[in-house]
C-alpha positions as CSV (number, residue, x, y, z in Angstrom):
1,X,-59.2,-31.3,9.2
2,X,-55.6,-32.2,10.0
3,X,-54.6,-32.5,13.6
4,X,-51.4,-30.6,14.6
5,X,-48.6,-32.8,15.7
6,X,-45.8,-32.1,18.1
7,X,-43.1,-32.4,15.5
8,X,-40.0,-30.2,15.8
9,X,-39.7,-27.0,13.7
10,X,-36.9,-26.5,11.2
11,X,-33.8,-25.1,12.9
12,X,-33.2,-21.4,12.6
13,X,-30.5,-19.0,13.7
14,X,-32.0,-18.6,17.2
15,X,-31.2,-22.2,17.9
16,X,-27.6,-22.3,16.8
17,X,-24.7,-21.0,18.9
18,X,-22.6,-18.6,16.9
19,X,-19.1,-19.9,16.2
20,X,-16.1,-19.0,14.1
21,X,-17.0,-21.5,11.5
22,X,-20.1,-19.5,10.7
23,X,-18.1,-16.3,10.3
24,X,-15.6,-18.0,8.0
25,X,-18.5,-19.5,5.9
26,X,-20.1,-16.1,5.5
27,X,-16.8,-14.4,4.8
28,X,-15.9,-17.1,2.2
29,X,-19.2,-16.4,0.3
30,X,-18.9,-12.6,0.6
31,X,-15.2,-12.5,-0.5
32,X,-16.0,-14.8,-3.4
33,X,-18.8,-12.5,-4.5
34,X,-16.5,-9.5,-4.0
35,X,-13.8,-11.0,-6.1
36,X,-16.2,-11.9,-8.9
37,X,-18.2,-8.7,-8.9
38,X,-15.5,-6.1,-8.2
39,X,-12.2,-8.0,-8.7
40,X,-12.7,-9.4,-12.2
41,X,-13.7,-6.0,-13.7
42,X,-10.8,-4.4,-11.9
43,X,-8.4,-7.0,-13.4
44,X,-9.9,-6.5,-16.8
45,X,-9.6,-2.7,-16.5
46,X,-6.0,-3.0,-15.4
47,X,-5.1,-5.3,-18.4
48,X,-7.0,-3.1,-20.8
49,X,-5.2,0.0,-19.5
50,X,-1.8,-1.7,-20.0
51,X,-2.7,-2.6,-23.6
52,X,-4.3,0.7,-24.5
53,X,-1.2,2.8,-24.0
54,X,0.6,5.0,-21.5
55,X,-2.2,7.6,-21.1
56,X,-4.8,5.0,-20.2
57,X,-2.4,3.3,-17.8
58,X,-1.7,6.7,-16.2
59,X,-5.4,7.2,-15.7
60,X,-5.7,3.8,-14.1
61,X,-2.8,4.3,-11.7
62,X,-4.0,7.8,-10.9
63,X,-7.4,6.4,-9.8
64,X,-5.9,3.4,-8.0
65,X,-3.3,5.4,-6.0
66,X,-6.1,7.8,-4.8
67,X,-7.1,6.9,-1.1
68,X,-10.4,5.5,-2.3
69,X,-8.6,3.4,-5.0
70,X,-6.1,2.1,-2.4
71,X,-9.0,1.2,-0.1
72,X,-10.5,-0.9,-2.9
73,X,-7.2,-2.5,-3.6
74,X,-6.5,-3.3,0.0
75,X,-10.1,-4.7,0.3
76,X,-9.5,-6.9,-2.8
77,X,-6.3,-8.1,-1.3
78,X,-8.0,-9.1,1.9
79,X,-10.8,-10.8,-0.1
80,X,-8.2,-12.8,-2.1
81,X,-6.3,-14.0,1.0
82,X,-9.4,-14.8,3.0
83,X,-11.0,-16.7,0.2
84,X,-7.8,-18.6,-0.5
85,X,-7.2,-19.6,3.1
86,X,-10.9,-20.5,3.5
87,X,-10.7,-22.5,0.3
88,X,-7.7,-24.4,1.7
89,X,-9.6,-25.1,4.9
90,X,-12.5,-26.5,2.8
91,X,-10.1,-28.6,0.8
92,X,-8.8,-30.2,4.1
93,X,-12.4,-30.7,5.3
94,X,-13.3,-32.3,1.9
95,X,-10.4,-34.7,2.4
96,X,-12.1,-35.8,5.7
97,X,-9.8,-34.1,8.2
98,X,-10.4,-31.2,10.6
99,X,-13.9,-32.1,11.8
100,X,-12.8,-32.4,15.4
101,X,-14.4,-29.5,17.4
102,X,-11.2,-28.0,18.7
103,X,-9.3,-28.3,15.4
104,X,-12.3,-26.9,13.5
105,X,-12.5,-23.9,15.8
106,X,-8.7,-23.3,15.6
107,X,-8.6,-23.2,11.8
108,X,-11.9,-21.3,11.6
109,X,-10.4,-18.6,13.9
110,X,-7.1,-18.7,12.1
111,X,-8.5,-18.0,8.6
112,X,-9.5,-14.3,9.1
113,X,-6.4,-13.6,11.2
114,X,-4.1,-15.1,8.6
115,X,-5.9,-13.1,5.9
116,X,-5.4,-9.8,7.9
117,X,-1.8,-10.6,8.6
118,X,-1.1,-11.5,5.0
119,X,-2.8,-8.4,3.7
120,X,-0.9,-6.2,6.1
121,X,2.4,-7.8,5.3
122,X,1.9,-7.5,1.5
123,X,0.8,-3.9,1.7
124,X,3.7,-3.1,4.1
125,X,6.0,-4.6,1.5
126,X,4.4,-2.6,-1.3
127,X,4.5,0.6,0.8
128,X,8.2,0.2,1.6
129,X,9.1,-0.5,-2.0
130,X,7.1,2.4,-3.4
131,X,8.2,5.0,-0.7
132,X,11.6,3.7,0.2
């Protein structure tokens, strides 16, 4: 019979204090999945509709300009910006910079904010060009 020891247990989420770096890590994985699962087929559908003729492209634009389609496109835009900014953050970390606590918190907090601002700016530009 083996005697129990007083060794520490594996860390789990109850031990860690939630921080912005955790949110950015989860968002990076989720947006990467969203771009692969929904974004790639959407891109292929768009390219196919362009090559298949005006009727097919009209169907595509009709669906994508519907409020649900616009919601998907705005979501894909946010996913693209968030994944890109988070990837750039990881690139800097891989270079050995940005590991100081304050700097890591700053850039971790900035990633989703920059993604939201970039998404809003792009769609404001699209809206003003389409309507105006």
